[in-house]
mmCIF file of the N, C-alpha and C atoms, coordinates in Angstrom:
data_MODEL
# 
_entry.id   MODEL 
# 
loop_
_atom_site.group_PDB 
_atom_site.id 
_atom_site.type_symbol 
_atom_site.label_atom_id 
_atom_site.label_alt_id 
_atom_site.label_comp_id 
_atom_site.label_asym_id 
_atom_site.label_entity_id 
_atom_site.label_seq_id 
_atom_site.pdbx_PDB_ins_code 
_atom_site.Cartn_x 
_atom_site.Cartn_y 
_atom_site.Cartn_z 
_atom_site.occupancy 
_atom_site.B_iso_or_equiv 
_atom_site.pdbx_formal_charge 
_atom_site.auth_seq_id 
_atom_site.auth_comp_id 
_atom_site.auth_asym_id 
_atom_site.auth_atom_id 
_atom_site.pdbx_PDB_model_num 
ATOM 1   N N  . TYR A 1 1  ? -2.553  0.048   -8.814  1.00 0.00 ? 1  TYR A N  1 
ATOM 2   C CA . TYR A 1 1  ? -2.508  0.747   -7.551  1.00 0.00 ? 1  TYR A CA 1 
ATOM 3   C C  . TYR A 1 1  ? -2.108  2.191   -7.808  1.00 0.00 ? 1  TYR A C  1 
ATOM 4   N N  . TYR A 1 2  ? -2.740  3.086   -7.137  1.00 0.00 ? 2  TYR A N  1 
ATOM 5   C CA . TYR A 1 2  ? -2.422  4.513   -7.145  1.00 0.00 ? 2  TYR A CA 1 
ATOM 6   C C  . TYR A 1 2  ? -3.099  5.281   -8.274  1.00 0.00 ? 2  TYR A C  1 
ATOM 7   N N  . ARG A 1 3  ? -3.477  4.619   -9.369  1.00 0.00 ? 3  ARG A N  1 
ATOM 8   C CA . ARG A 1 3  ? -4.140  5.340   -10.462 1.00 0.00 ? 3  ARG A CA 1 
ATOM 9   C C  . ARG A 1 3  ? -5.648  5.296   -10.339 1.00 0.00 ? 3  ARG A C  1 
ATOM 10  N N  . TYR A 1 4  ? -6.179  4.151   -9.964  1.00 0.00 ? 4  TYR A N  1 
ATOM 11  C CA . TYR A 1 4  ? -7.619  3.961   -9.865  1.00 0.00 ? 4  TYR A CA 1 
ATOM 12  C C  . TYR A 1 4  ? -7.956  3.490   -8.462  1.00 0.00 ? 4  TYR A C  1 
ATOM 13  N N  . VAL A 1 5  ? -9.149  3.766   -8.011  1.00 0.00 ? 5  VAL A N  1 
ATOM 14  C CA . VAL A 1 5  ? -9.557  3.339   -6.680  1.00 0.00 ? 5  VAL A CA 1 
ATOM 15  C C  . VAL A 1 5  ? -10.137 1.930   -6.730  1.00 0.00 ? 5  VAL A C  1 
ATOM 16  N N  . LYS A 1 6  ? -11.065 1.684   -7.650  1.00 0.00 ? 6  LYS A N  1 
ATOM 17  C CA . LYS A 1 6  ? -11.716 0.384   -7.723  1.00 0.00 ? 6  LYS A CA 1 
ATOM 18  C C  . LYS A 1 6  ? -10.733 -0.666  -8.240  1.00 0.00 ? 6  LYS A C  1 
ATOM 19  N N  . GLY A 1 7  ? -10.619 -1.754  -7.497  1.00 0.00 ? 7  GLY A N  1 
ATOM 20  C CA . GLY A 1 7  ? -9.767  -2.857  -7.921  1.00 0.00 ? 7  GLY A CA 1 
ATOM 21  C C  . GLY A 1 7  ? -8.291  -2.648  -7.637  1.00 0.00 ? 7  GLY A C  1 
ATOM 22  N N  . THR A 1 8  ? -7.961  -1.677  -6.796  1.00 0.00 ? 8  THR A N  1 
ATOM 23  C CA . THR A 1 8  ? -6.553  -1.425  -6.479  1.00 0.00 ? 8  THR A CA 1 
ATOM 24  C C  . THR A 1 8  ? -6.228  -1.940  -5.098  1.00 0.00 ? 8  THR A C  1 
ATOM 25  N N  . GLY A 1 9  ? -5.067  -1.595  -4.620  1.00 0.00 ? 9  GLY A N  1 
ATOM 26  C CA . GLY A 1 9  ? -4.599  -2.040  -3.317  1.00 0.00 ? 9  GLY A CA 1 
ATOM 27  C C  . GLY A 1 9  ? -5.369  -1.412  -2.179  1.00 0.00 ? 9  GLY A C  1 
ATOM 28  N N  . SER A 1 10 ? -4.853  -1.637  -0.995  1.00 0.00 ? 10 SER A N  1 
ATOM 29  C CA . SER A 1 10 ? -5.523  -1.199  0.229   1.00 0.00 ? 10 SER A CA 1 
ATOM 30  C C  . SER A 1 10 ? -5.540  0.314   0.369   1.00 0.00 ? 10 SER A C  1 
ATOM 31  N N  . LEU A 1 11 ? -6.629  0.783   0.929   1.00 0.00 ? 11 LEU A N  1 
ATOM 32  C CA . LEU A 1 11 ? -6.779  2.193   1.262   1.00 0.00 ? 11 LEU A CA 1 
ATOM 33  C C  . LEU A 1 11 ? -6.868  2.315   2.774   1.00 0.00 ? 11 LEU A C  1 
ATOM 34  N N  . LEU A 1 12 ? -6.402  3.414   3.295   1.00 0.00 ? 12 LEU A N  1 
ATOM 35  C CA . LEU A 1 12 ? -6.429  3.659   4.725   1.00 0.00 ? 12 LEU A CA 1 
ATOM 36  C C  . LEU A 1 12 ? -7.456  4.742   5.024   1.00 0.00 ? 12 LEU A C  1 
ATOM 37  N N  . ALA A 1 13 ? -8.428  4.417   5.889   1.00 0.00 ? 13 ALA A N  1 
ATOM 38  C CA . ALA A 1 13 ? -9.420  5.398   6.317   1.00 0.00 ? 13 ALA A CA 1 
ATOM 39  C C  . ALA A 1 13 ? -8.837  6.186   7.480   1.00 0.00 ? 13 ALA A C  1 
ATOM 40  N N  . THR A 1 14 ? -8.752  7.490   7.327   1.00 0.00 ? 14 THR A N  1 
ATOM 41  C CA . THR A 1 14 ? -8.138  8.311   8.377   1.00 0.00 ? 14 THR A CA 1 
ATOM 42  C C  . THR A 1 14 ? -9.167  8.867   9.366   1.00 0.00 ? 14 THR A C  1 
ATOM 43  N N  . VAL A 1 15 ? -10.442 8.845   9.000   1.00 0.00 ? 15 VAL A N  1 
ATOM 44  C CA . VAL A 1 15 ? -11.527 9.234   9.913   1.00 0.00 ? 15 VAL A CA 1 
ATOM 45  C C  . VAL A 1 15 ? -12.747 8.372   9.606   1.00 0.00 ? 15 VAL A C  1 
ATOM 46  N N  . GLN A 1 16 ? -13.676 8.359   10.524  1.00 0.00 ? 16 GLN A N  1 
ATOM 47  C CA . GLN A 1 16 ? -14.923 7.614   10.325  1.00 0.00 ? 16 GLN A CA 1 
ATOM 48  C C  . GLN A 1 16 ? -15.786 8.352   9.294   1.00 0.00 ? 16 GLN A C  1 
ATOM 49  N N  . PRO A 1 17 ? -16.300 7.652   8.255   1.00 0.00 ? 17 PRO A N  1 
ATOM 50  C CA . PRO A 1 17 ? -17.114 8.349   7.242   1.00 0.00 ? 17 PRO A CA 1 
ATOM 51  C C  . PRO A 1 17 ? -18.417 8.884   7.827   1.00 0.00 ? 17 PRO A C  1 
ATOM 52  N N  . LYS A 1 18 ? -18.842 10.042  7.317   1.00 0.00 ? 18 LYS A N  1 
ATOM 53  C CA . LYS A 1 18 ? -20.088 10.651  7.779   1.00 0.00 ? 18 LYS A CA 1 
ATOM 54  C C  . LYS A 1 18 ? -21.291 10.029  7.075   1.00 0.00 ? 18 LYS A C  1 
ATOM 55  N N  . LYS A 1 19 ? -21.152 9.775   5.759   1.00 0.00 ? 19 LYS A N  1 
ATOM 56  C CA . LYS A 1 19 ? -22.224 9.174   4.982   1.00 0.00 ? 19 LYS A CA 1 
ATOM 57  C C  . LYS A 1 19 ? -21.755 7.835   4.446   1.00 0.00 ? 19 LYS A C  1 
ATOM 58  N N  . LYS A 1 20 ? -22.546 6.815   4.629   1.00 0.00 ? 20 LYS A N  1 
ATOM 59  C CA . LYS A 1 20 ? -22.183 5.492   4.129   1.00 0.00 ? 20 LYS A CA 1 
ATOM 60  C C  . LYS A 1 20 ? -22.885 5.229   2.804   1.00 0.00 ? 20 LYS A C  1 
ATOM 61  N N  . GLY A 1 21 ? -22.191 4.526   1.919   1.00 0.00 ? 21 GLY A N  1 
ATOM 62  C CA . GLY A 1 21 ? -22.791 4.127   0.653   1.00 0.00 ? 21 GLY A CA 1 
ATOM 63  C C  . GLY A 1 21 ? -22.742 5.181   -0.435  1.00 0.00 ? 21 GLY A C  1 
ATOM 64  N N  . LYS A 1 22 ? -22.316 6.370   -0.131  1.00 0.00 ? 22 LYS A N  1 
ATOM 65  C CA . LYS A 1 22 ? -22.235 7.437   -1.133  1.00 0.00 ? 22 LYS A CA 1 
ATOM 66  C C  . LYS A 1 22 ? -20.892 7.378   -1.839  1.00 0.00 ? 22 LYS A C  1 
ATOM 67  N N  . SER A 1 23 ? -20.900 7.599   -3.137  1.00 0.00 ? 23 SER A N  1 
ATOM 68  C CA . SER A 1 23 ? -19.669 7.649   -3.907  1.00 0.00 ? 23 SER A CA 1 
ATOM 69  C C  . SER A 1 23 ? -19.183 9.090   -3.956  1.00 0.00 ? 23 SER A C  1 
ATOM 70  N N  . SER A 1 24 ? -17.969 9.313   -3.455  1.00 0.00 ? 24 SER A N  1 
ATOM 71  C CA . SER A 1 24 ? -17.400 10.654  -3.456  1.00 0.00 ? 24 SER A CA 1 
ATOM 72  C C  . SER A 1 24 ? -15.886 10.548  -3.571  1.00 0.00 ? 24 SER A C  1 
ATOM 73  N N  . PRO A 1 25 ? -15.210 11.656  -3.882  1.00 0.00 ? 25 PRO A N  1 
ATOM 74  C CA . PRO A 1 25 ? -13.749 11.627  -4.022  1.00 0.00 ? 25 PRO A CA 1 
ATOM 75  C C  . PRO A 1 25 ? -13.049 11.145  -2.749  1.00 0.00 ? 25 PRO A C  1 
ATOM 76  N N  . LEU A 1 26 ? -11.818 10.637  -2.933  1.00 0.00 ? 26 LEU A N  1 
ATOM 77  C CA . LEU A 1 26 ? -11.052 10.113  -1.802  1.00 0.00 ? 26 LEU A CA 1 
ATOM 78  C C  . LEU A 1 26 ? -10.900 11.118  -0.675  1.00 0.00 ? 26 LEU A C  1 
ATOM 79  N N  . LYS A 1 27 ? -10.623 12.376  -1.019  1.00 0.00 ? 27 LYS A N  1 
ATOM 80  C CA . LYS A 1 27 ? -10.424 13.394  0.023   1.00 0.00 ? 27 LYS A CA 1 
ATOM 81  C C  . LYS A 1 27 ? -11.678 13.570  0.868   1.00 0.00 ? 27 LYS A C  1 
ATOM 82  N N  . GLU A 1 28 ? -12.853 13.542  0.237   1.00 0.00 ? 28 GLU A N  1 
ATOM 83  C CA . GLU A 1 28 ? -14.093 13.692  0.985   1.00 0.00 ? 28 GLU A CA 1 
ATOM 84  C C  . GLU A 1 28 ? -14.354 12.494  1.882   1.00 0.00 ? 28 GLU A C  1 
ATOM 85  N N  . GLN A 1 29 ? -13.883 11.323  1.465   1.00 0.00 ? 29 GLN A N  1 
ATOM 86  C CA . GLN A 1 29 ? -14.056 10.116  2.267   1.00 0.00 ? 29 GLN A CA 1 
ATOM 87  C C  . GLN A 1 29 ? -12.927 9.953   3.281   1.00 0.00 ? 29 GLN A C  1 
ATOM 88  N N  . CYS A 1 30 ? -11.952 10.855  3.248   1.00 0.00 ? 30 CYS A N  1 
ATOM 89  C CA . CYS A 1 30 ? -10.775 10.801  4.123   1.00 0.00 ? 30 CYS A CA 1 
ATOM 90  C C  . CYS A 1 30 ? -10.038 9.478   3.970   1.00 0.00 ? 30 CYS A C  1 
ATOM 91  N N  . LEU A 1 31 ? -9.912  9.023   2.719   1.00 0.00 ? 31 LEU A N  1 
ATOM 92  C CA . LEU A 1 31 ? -9.166  7.812   2.399   1.00 0.00 ? 31 LEU A CA 1 
ATOM 93  C C  . LEU A 1 31 ? -7.859  8.202   1.729   1.00 0.00 ? 31 LEU A C  1 
ATOM 94  N N  . ARG A 1 32 ? -6.854  7.364   1.922   1.00 0.00 ? 32 ARG A N  1 
ATOM 95  C CA . ARG A 1 32 ? -5.603  7.584   1.218   1.00 0.00 ? 32 ARG A CA 1 
ATOM 96  C C  . ARG A 1 32 ? -4.961  6.232   0.954   1.00 0.00 ? 32 ARG A C  1 
ATOM 97  N N  . PHE A 1 33 ? -4.112  6.198   -0.052  1.00 0.00 ? 33 PHE A N  1 
ATOM 98  C CA . PHE A 1 33 ? -3.362  4.996   -0.359  1.00 0.00 ? 33 PHE A CA 1 
ATOM 99  C C  . PHE A 1 33 ? -2.209  4.854   0.624   1.00 0.00 ? 33 PHE A C  1 
ATOM 100 N N  . PHE A 1 34 ? -1.826  3.608   0.919   1.00 0.00 ? 34 PHE A N  1 
ATOM 101 C CA . PHE A 1 34 ? -0.616  3.378   1.684   1.00 0.00 ? 34 PHE A CA 1 
ATOM 102 C C  . PHE A 1 34 ? 0.570   3.876   0.864   1.00 0.00 ? 34 PHE A C  1 
ATOM 103 N N  . THR A 1 35 ? 1.571   4.416   1.516   1.00 0.00 ? 35 THR A N  1 
ATOM 104 C CA . THR A 1 35 ? 2.795   4.824   0.824   1.00 0.00 ? 35 THR A CA 1 
ATOM 105 C C  . THR A 1 35 ? 3.618   3.566   0.541   1.00 0.00 ? 35 THR A C  1 
ATOM 106 N N  . PRO A 1 36 ? 4.560   3.633   -0.396  1.00 0.00 ? 36 PRO A N  1 
ATOM 107 C CA . PRO A 1 36 ? 5.426   2.475   -0.617  1.00 0.00 ? 36 PRO A CA 1 
ATOM 108 C C  . PRO A 1 36 ? 6.153   2.036   0.664   1.00 0.00 ? 36 PRO A C  1 
ATOM 109 N N  . ARG A 1 37 ? 6.555   2.972   1.505   1.00 0.00 ? 37 ARG A N  1 
ATOM 110 C CA . ARG A 1 37 ? 7.229   2.609   2.763   1.00 0.00 ? 37 ARG A CA 1 
ATOM 111 C C  . ARG A 1 37 ? 6.287   1.838   3.681   1.00 0.00 ? 37 ARG A C  1 
ATOM 112 N N  . GLU A 1 38 ? 5.021   2.255   3.742   1.00 0.00 ? 38 GLU A N  1 
ATOM 113 C CA . GLU A 1 38 ? 4.046   1.551   4.577   1.00 0.00 ? 38 GLU A CA 1 
ATOM 114 C C  . GLU A 1 38 ? 3.794   0.142   4.054   1.00 0.00 ? 38 GLU A C  1 
ATOM 115 N N  . VAL A 1 39 ? 3.724   -0.019  2.737   1.00 0.00 ? 39 VAL A N  1 
ATOM 116 C CA . VAL A 1 39 ? 3.545   -1.349  2.153   1.00 0.00 ? 39 VAL A CA 1 
ATOM 117 C C  . VAL A 1 39 ? 4.770   -2.206  2.459   1.00 0.00 ? 39 VAL A C  1 
ATOM 118 N N  . ALA A 1 40 ? 5.952   -1.639  2.336   1.00 0.00 ? 40 ALA A N  1 
ATOM 119 C CA . ALA A 1 40 ? 7.179   -2.368  2.661   1.00 0.00 ? 40 ALA A CA 1 
ATOM 120 C C  . ALA A 1 40 ? 7.187   -2.778  4.136   1.00 0.00 ? 40 ALA A C  1 
ATOM 121 N N  . ASN A 1 41 ? 6.725   -1.917  5.012   1.00 0.00 ? 41 ASN A N  1 
ATOM 122 C CA . ASN A 1 41 ? 6.640   -2.257  6.433   1.00 0.00 ? 41 ASN A CA 1 
ATOM 123 C C  . ASN A 1 41 ? 5.687   -3.429  6.665   1.00 0.00 ? 41 ASN A C  1 
ATOM 124 N N  . LEU A 1 42 ? 4.560   -3.432  5.981   1.00 0.00 ? 42 LEU A N  1 
ATOM 125 C CA . LEU A 1 42 ? 3.608   -4.535  6.113   1.00 0.00 ? 42 LEU A CA 1 
ATOM 126 C C  . LEU A 1 42 ? 4.210   -5.858  5.638   1.00 0.00 ? 42 LEU A C  1 
ATOM 127 N N  . HIS A 1 43 ? 5.124   -5.779  4.688   1.00 0.00 ? 43 HIS A N  1 
ATOM 128 C CA . HIS A 1 43 ? 5.803   -6.974  4.177   1.00 0.00 ? 43 HIS A CA 1 
ATOM 129 C C  . HIS A 1 43 ? 7.069   -7.299  4.967   1.00 0.00 ? 43 HIS A C  1 
ATOM 130 N N  . SER A 1 44 ? 7.316   -6.587  6.042   1.00 0.00 ? 44 SER A N  1 
ATOM 131 C CA . SER A 1 44 ? 8.467   -6.806  6.933   1.00 0.00 ? 44 SER A CA 1 
ATOM 132 C C  . SER A 1 44 ? 9.811   -6.504  6.285   1.00 0.00 ? 44 SER A C  1 
ATOM 133 N N  . PHE A 1 45 ? 9.825   -5.572  5.339   1.00 0.00 ? 45 PHE A N  1 
ATOM 134 C CA . PHE A 1 45 ? 11.101  -5.136  4.776   1.00 0.00 ? 45 PHE A CA 1 
ATOM 135 C C  . PHE A 1 45 ? 11.857  -4.374  5.860   1.00 0.00 ? 45 PHE A C  1 
ATOM 136 N N  . PRO A 1 46 ? 13.187  -4.458  5.881   1.00 0.00 ? 46 PRO A N  1 
ATOM 137 C CA . PRO A 1 46 ? 13.952  -3.716  6.896   1.00 0.00 ? 46 PRO A CA 1 
ATOM 138 C C  . PRO A 1 46 ? 13.787  -2.207  6.733   1.00 0.00 ? 46 PRO A C  1 
ATOM 139 N N  . GLU A 1 47 ? 13.925  -1.490  7.819   1.00 0.00 ? 47 GLU A N  1 
ATOM 140 C CA . GLU A 1 47 ? 13.760  -0.028  7.807   1.00 0.00 ? 47 GLU A CA 1 
ATOM 141 C C  . GLU A 1 47 ? 14.762  0.659   6.880   1.00 0.00 ? 47 GLU A C  1 
ATOM 142 N N  . ASP A 1 48 ? 15.930  0.071   6.698   1.00 0.00 ? 48 ASP A N  1 
ATOM 143 C CA . ASP A 1 48 ? 16.941  0.701   5.850   1.00 0.00 ? 48 ASP A CA 1 
ATOM 144 C C  . ASP A 1 48 ? 16.796  0.340   4.370   1.00 0.00 ? 48 ASP A C  1 
ATOM 145 N N  . PHE A 1 49 ? 15.734  -0.401  4.016   1.00 0.00 ? 49 PHE A N  1 
ATOM 146 C CA . PHE A 1 49 ? 15.492  -0.737  2.609   1.00 0.00 ? 49 PHE A CA 1 
ATOM 147 C C  . PHE A 1 49 ? 14.975  0.488   1.869   1.00 0.00 ? 49 PHE A C  1 
ATOM 148 N N  . HIS A 1 50 ? 15.568  0.760   0.724   1.00 0.00 ? 50 HIS A N  1 
ATOM 149 C CA . HIS A 1 50 ? 15.125  1.858   -0.136  1.00 0.00 ? 50 HIS A CA 1 
ATOM 150 C C  . HIS A 1 50 ? 15.245  1.428   -1.585  1.00 0.00 ? 50 HIS A C  1 
ATOM 151 N N  . PHE A 1 51 ? 14.335  1.919   -2.411  1.00 0.00 ? 51 PHE A N  1 
ATOM 152 C CA . PHE A 1 51 ? 14.411  1.667   -3.845  1.00 0.00 ? 51 PHE A CA 1 
ATOM 153 C C  . PHE A 1 51 ? 15.439  2.603   -4.467  1.00 0.00 ? 51 PHE A C  1 
ATOM 154 N N  . PRO A 1 52 ? 16.084  2.176   -5.546  1.00 0.00 ? 52 PRO A N  1 
ATOM 155 C CA . PRO A 1 52 ? 16.970  3.095   -6.279  1.00 0.00 ? 52 PRO A CA 1 
ATOM 156 C C  . PRO A 1 52 ? 16.165  4.280   -6.822  1.00 0.00 ? 52 PRO A C  1 
ATOM 157 N N  . GLN A 1 53 ? 16.807  5.411   -6.993  1.00 0.00 ? 53 GLN A N  1 
ATOM 158 C CA . GLN A 1 53 ? 16.144  6.642   -7.441  1.00 0.00 ? 53 GLN A CA 1 
ATOM 159 C C  . GLN A 1 53 ? 15.419  6.482   -8.771  1.00 0.00 ? 53 GLN A C  1 
ATOM 160 N N  . GLN A 1 54 ? 15.953  5.647   -9.681  1.00 0.00 ? 54 GLN A N  1 
ATOM 161 C CA . GLN A 1 54 ? 15.354  5.544   -11.014 1.00 0.00 ? 54 GLN A CA 1 
ATOM 162 C C  . GLN A 1 54 ? 14.059  4.723   -11.034 1.00 0.00 ? 54 GLN A C  1 
ATOM 163 N N  . ILE A 1 55 ? 13.683  4.087   -9.931  1.00 0.00 ? 55 ILE A N  1 
ATOM 164 C CA . ILE A 1 55 ? 12.443  3.315   -9.870  1.00 0.00 ? 55 ILE A CA 1 
ATOM 165 C C  . ILE A 1 55 ? 11.285  4.275   -9.600  1.00 0.00 ? 55 ILE A C  1 
ATOM 166 N N  . SER A 1 56 ? 10.315  4.296   -10.507 1.00 0.00 ? 56 SER A N  1 
ATOM 167 C CA . SER A 1 56 ? 9.185   5.219   -10.373 1.00 0.00 ? 56 SER A CA 1 
ATOM 168 C C  . SER A 1 56 ? 8.238   4.758   -9.267  1.00 0.00 ? 56 SER A C  1 
ATOM 169 N N  . LEU A 1 57 ? 7.358   5.654   -8.862  1.00 0.00 ? 57 LEU A N  1 
ATOM 170 C CA . LEU A 1 57 ? 6.373   5.347   -7.837  1.00 0.00 ? 57 LEU A CA 1 
ATOM 171 C C  . LEU A 1 57 ? 5.496   4.173   -8.273  1.00 0.00 ? 57 LEU A C  1 
ATOM 172 N N  . ARG A 1 58 ? 5.066   4.208   -9.496  1.00 0.00 ? 58 ARG A N  1 
ATOM 173 C CA . ARG A 1 58 ? 4.219   3.129   -10.026 1.00 0.00 ? 58 ARG A CA 1 
ATOM 174 C C  . ARG A 1 58 ? 4.958   1.790   -10.002 1.00 0.00 ? 58 ARG A C  1 
ATOM 175 N N  . GLN A 1 59 ? 6.241   1.789   -10.370 1.00 0.00 ? 59 GLN A N  1 
ATOM 176 C CA . GLN A 1 59 ? 7.045   0.571   -10.341 1.00 0.00 ? 59 GLN A CA 1 
ATOM 177 C C  . GLN A 1 59 ? 7.236   0.080   -8.907  1.00 0.00 ? 59 GLN A C  1 
ATOM 178 N N  . ARG A 1 60 ? 7.380   0.986   -7.971  1.00 0.00 ? 60 ARG A N  1 
ATOM 179 C CA . ARG A 1 60 ? 7.547   0.601   -6.560  1.00 0.00 ? 60 ARG A CA 1 
ATOM 180 C C  . ARG A 1 60 ? 6.314   -0.135  -6.057  1.00 0.00 ? 60 ARG A C  1 
ATOM 181 N N  . TYR A 1 61 ? 5.138   0.418   -6.364  1.00 0.00 ? 61 TYR A N  1 
ATOM 182 C CA . TYR A 1 61 ? 3.899   -0.254  -5.958  1.00 0.00 ? 61 TYR A CA 1 
ATOM 183 C C  . TYR A 1 61 ? 3.785   -1.629  -6.615  1.00 0.00 ? 61 TYR A C  1 
ATOM 184 N N  . ALA A 1 62 ? 4.133   -1.728  -7.889  1.00 0.00 ? 62 ALA A N  1 
ATOM 185 C CA . ALA A 1 62 ? 4.057   -3.014  -8.594  1.00 0.00 ? 62 ALA A CA 1 
ATOM 186 C C  . ALA A 1 62 ? 5.016   -4.026  -7.983  1.00 0.00 ? 62 ALA A C  1 
ATOM 187 N N  . LEU A 1 63 ? 6.234   -3.615  -7.713  1.00 0.00 ? 63 LEU A N  1 
ATOM 188 C CA . LEU A 1 63 ? 7.220   -4.523  -7.131  1.00 0.00 ? 63 LEU A CA 1 
ATOM 189 C C  . LEU A 1 63 ? 6.811   -4.973  -5.730  1.00 0.00 ? 63 LEU A C  1 
ATOM 190 N N  . LEU A 1 64 ? 6.328   -4.064  -4.934  1.00 0.00 ? 64 LEU A N  1 
ATOM 191 C CA . LEU A 1 64 ? 5.879   -4.422  -3.594  1.00 0.00 ? 64 LEU A CA 1 
ATOM 192 C C  . LEU A 1 64 ? 4.643   -5.311  -3.642  1.00 0.00 ? 64 LEU A C  1 
ATOM 193 N N  . GLY A 1 65 ? 3.765   -5.049  -4.584  1.00 0.00 ? 65 GLY A N  1 
ATOM 194 C CA . GLY A 1 65 ? 2.557   -5.865  -4.736  1.00 0.00 ? 65 GLY A CA 1 
ATOM 195 C C  . GLY A 1 65 ? 2.862   -7.287  -5.149  1.00 0.00 ? 65 GLY A C  1 
ATOM 196 N N  . ASN A 1 66 ? 3.974   -7.488  -5.835  1.00 0.00 ? 66 ASN A N  1 
ATOM 197 C CA . ASN A 1 66 ? 4.377   -8.824  -6.270  1.00 0.00 ? 66 ASN A CA 1 
ATOM 198 C C  . ASN A 1 66 ? 5.297   -9.505  -5.263  1.00 0.00 ? 66 ASN A C  1 
ATOM 199 N N  . SER A 1 67 ? 5.579   -8.855  -4.152  1.00 0.00 ? 67 SER A N  1 
ATOM 200 C CA . SER A 1 67 ? 6.499   -9.424  -3.171  1.00 0.00 ? 67 SER A CA 1 
ATOM 201 C C  . SER A 1 67 ? 5.745   -10.283 -2.154  1.00 0.00 ? 67 SER A C  1 
ATOM 202 N N  . LEU A 1 68 ? 6.506   -11.027 -1.389  1.00 0.00 ? 68 LEU A N  1 
ATOM 203 C CA . LEU A 1 68 ? 5.958   -11.863 -0.326  1.00 0.00 ? 68 LEU A CA 1 
ATOM 204 C C  . LEU A 1 68 ? 6.372   -11.289 1.018   1.00 0.00 ? 68 LEU A C  1 
ATOM 205 N N  . SER A 1 69 ? 5.578   -11.549 2.035   1.00 0.00 ? 69 SER A N  1 
ATOM 206 C CA . SER A 1 69 ? 5.909   -11.080 3.379   1.00 0.00 ? 69 SER A CA 1 
ATOM 207 C C  . SER A 1 69 ? 7.037   -11.926 3.955   1.00 0.00 ? 69 SER A C  1 
ATOM 208 N N  . ILE A 1 70 ? 8.118   -11.264 4.317   1.00 0.00 ? 70 ILE A N  1 
ATOM 209 C CA . ILE A 1 70 ? 9.267   -11.956 4.892   1.00 0.00 ? 70 ILE A CA 1 
ATOM 210 C C  . ILE A 1 70 ? 8.882   -12.640 6.196   1.00 0.00 ? 70 ILE A C  1 
ATOM 211 N N  . ALA A 1 71 ? 8.033   -12.001 6.993   1.00 0.00 ? 71 ALA A N  1 
ATOM 212 C CA . ALA A 1 71 ? 7.618   -12.561 8.273   1.00 0.00 ? 71 ALA A CA 1 
ATOM 213 C C  . ALA A 1 71 ? 6.798   -13.844 8.104   1.00 0.00 ? 71 ALA A C  1 
ATOM 214 N N  . VAL A 1 72 ? 6.152   -14.023 6.973   1.00 0.00 ? 72 VAL A N  1 
ATOM 215 C CA . VAL A 1 72 ? 5.372   -15.231 6.715   1.00 0.00 ? 72 VAL A CA 1 
ATOM 216 C C  . VAL A 1 72 ? 6.214   -16.312 6.046   1.00 0.00 ? 72 VAL A C  1 
ATOM 217 N N  . VAL A 1 73 ? 7.001   -15.938 5.058   1.00 0.00 ? 73 VAL A N  1 
ATOM 218 C CA . VAL A 1 73 ? 7.751   -16.911 4.270   1.00 0.00 ? 73 VAL A CA 1 
ATOM 219 C C  . VAL A 1 73 ? 8.920   -17.512 5.056   1.00 0.00 ? 73 VAL A C  1 
ATOM 220 N N  . ALA A 1 74 ? 9.633   -16.700 5.833   1.00 0.00 ? 74 ALA A N  1 
ATOM 221 C CA . ALA A 1 74 ? 10.809  -17.192 6.570   1.00 0.00 ? 74 ALA A CA 1 
ATOM 222 C C  . ALA A 1 74 ? 10.474  -18.372 7.481   1.00 0.00 ? 74 ALA A C  1 
ATOM 223 N N  . PRO A 1 75 ? 9.421   -18.290 8.310   1.00 0.00 ? 75 PRO A N  1 
ATOM 224 C CA . PRO A 1 75 ? 9.098   -19.456 9.145   1.00 0.00 ? 75 PRO A CA 1 
ATOM 225 C C  . PRO A 1 75 ? 8.681   -20.681 8.318   1.00 0.00 ? 75 PRO A C  1 
ATOM 226 N N  . LEU A 1 76 ? 8.021   -20.451 7.201   1.00 0.00 ? 76 LEU A N  1 
ATOM 227 C CA . LEU A 1 76 ? 7.612   -21.573 6.352   1.00 0.00 ? 76 LEU A CA 1 
ATOM 228 C C  . LEU A 1 76 ? 8.828   -22.303 5.775   1.00 0.00 ? 76 LEU A C  1 
ATOM 229 N N  . LEU A 1 77 ? 9.860   -21.553 5.424   1.00 0.00 ? 77 LEU A N  1 
ATOM 230 C CA . LEU A 1 77 ? 11.071  -22.149 4.873   1.00 0.00 ? 77 LEU A CA 1 
ATOM 231 C C  . LEU A 1 77 ? 11.868  -22.901 5.941   1.00 0.00 ? 77 LEU A C  1 
ATOM 232 N N  . ARG A 1 78 ? 11.758  -22.470 7.181   1.00 0.00 ? 78 ARG A N  1 
ATOM 233 C CA . ARG A 1 78 ? 12.467  -23.161 8.268   1.00 0.00 ? 78 ARG A CA 1 
ATOM 234 C C  . ARG A 1 78 ? 11.823  -24.490 8.515   1.00 0.00 ? 78 ARG A C  1 
# 
């Protein structure tokens, strides 16, 4: 995630594409990667959750990618 586009995590389309099927840079397609905070929100992490400073961006994406959604797992455990 974050290094390559193909085979990585989710991308967010910020506008409707003008040309379909064309391969072009992310900026031209108005695509962007979710931020680690957005991924944490999707996994229902609390708003006050933060990674320690020494955890790199790449490590944050890896850790979040290996996590489970609290909103899904908690009811299953009950």
